[in-house]
N, C-alpha and C positions, 0 to 999 in steps of 0.2 A: 876719605872713605874708610870706614872701620870694617875690619875683618872679624866676624863673629864665628869662631870655630866651634863654639858650644851649642850652636843652634841644632835642634834635632827636628826631624820630620816625624810627626805623630800620626800613625794610621789609625783611625777609628772605625774598624770594620763593623763593630757591634751596632753603629748607628744605622747601617744600611739594612739590617735584618728586621723584617716584619714579624708579627706573631705566627704567620704561616710558615715562613722560612725557619724561624727558631723551632717551631713544633716539628717540622720535617727533619731538621738537623739533629734534634733530640731523639726523634724516632730512628734515624739511621744510627746514632751512637748507641742508643739502648738495644737496637737490633743486633749490632755488632757484638756487644757484650753478651747478649742473650745467646747468639750463635756460638760464642766461645764456651759458654756454660753448657749448652747443649751438646756441643762437640766433646767437651770433657766427660759428660755423662755417657754419651755413645761410646766413647773410647773405653771408659771404665766397664761399662755393661759388657761390650764385646770381649774384653780381656778376662773379665771374671767368669762369664758363661762359656767362653770359647765358641761364640756364635760362628757358624759356618758361612761360607761365602754365599751359598744359595739363599740365605736368609737376610742378605744385606739389601732389603728393600729400602730401608732407611740408611742413606749414605751421607757423606759429608756435604755434597752439593745440595742435597735436599734439606739438610739442617741449615745451611747457610741461607738459602733462599727462603726456606720456611720460617726462619727467624727474623730475618731482616725485613721482608716485604710486609708481613702483618703490622710490624711496629712503625714502619713508614706510613702505612695506612692509618695506624692509630694516631699518628702525629697529625696527619691531614684532617682526619675526623675531629681531633681534638681542637684544631684551630677554627674549624667551621662551627662546631658546637659551642665553643666559648665565645666566639664572635656573636652569635645570635642569642645564646642562652646565658651568657656570663658564666657564673659559678656553677650553675646547674649543668652546663656543658661538660664540665669535668666528670661530674657523677654520671652523666648519661653515657659518656665515652667509656668510663670504667665498667658500667653495667653492660654495655654492649659486648665488651670483651670478656667479661666474667661469663656471660650466658653463652657466648660463642665457644669458649673454652669448654664450658661444661658440656654443651651440645656435641662438640667434636670428641670429647672423651666418651660420652655415651655411644656415639656412633662407632668409635674405634673399638669400645668394649663389646659391642654386640656382633661385630663382623668377624668373619672367619678368613684371615688373610694368611694364607699358606697352605701347604699341601699335607702337612702332618700336625698332629696335636701339639707336638713340641714347638714347631715353627709358629703356630698360631699363638701360643702362650708367650713365647719369646718376642713376637712382634708386639703384642699388647704390652708386655713388660717394658719394651723399649719406647714405643710411641706414646703411651698414655702419660708418663712423666715429662716427656719432651713438650707435649701439648699443654700440660700444666705449668711448665717453666715459662713457655711463651705467653700464656694467658696472665700469669702472675706479672710478668714484665710489663705487659700492656696495661693491665688494670691497676696495678699498684706502683710499680717502679717509675713508669713513664710520667705520672702526674707529679711525683716527688721530685724527680730530676728536671722536669719542665719548670718547676717554681724555684729550683736551687740556682743561685747566682754563682756558686762554685762550679757547677756543672757547665753552666753557660760560659763562664770565662775560660774553662778548660777547653770546651769544644770550639769556640769561636775566636 
């Protein structure tokens, strides 16, 4: 009987992932990175402007859920669209998130969220760039990272 101490067990977790699970995992990963970027912007904005507590409509919890959930949805839609439409699915997914981002920016810019003119201006200065960051992540960063083998190997 031969004792083979050099034998290794190799786990191939990547072979278990379908395009749907890969897209959702990439969405979670990009959502987490986007949440960190939006939190950094929020912290810088709050520190620079000295935003008061009463104007904290946009807080850390809102940024985390507001960044991760749309990008998970982006991943799920990307998987569905690319399954049925192949390469056009990626373009359709990006177009949907570009249009959604632009629509949300228009809605936020037209609204009066706050009780004073300063709060309304600060809210818009805080929210509009955050919506833009999330939209850019969904429309441009997600497709690039989904195609990248480096990102896939790092995540999975």
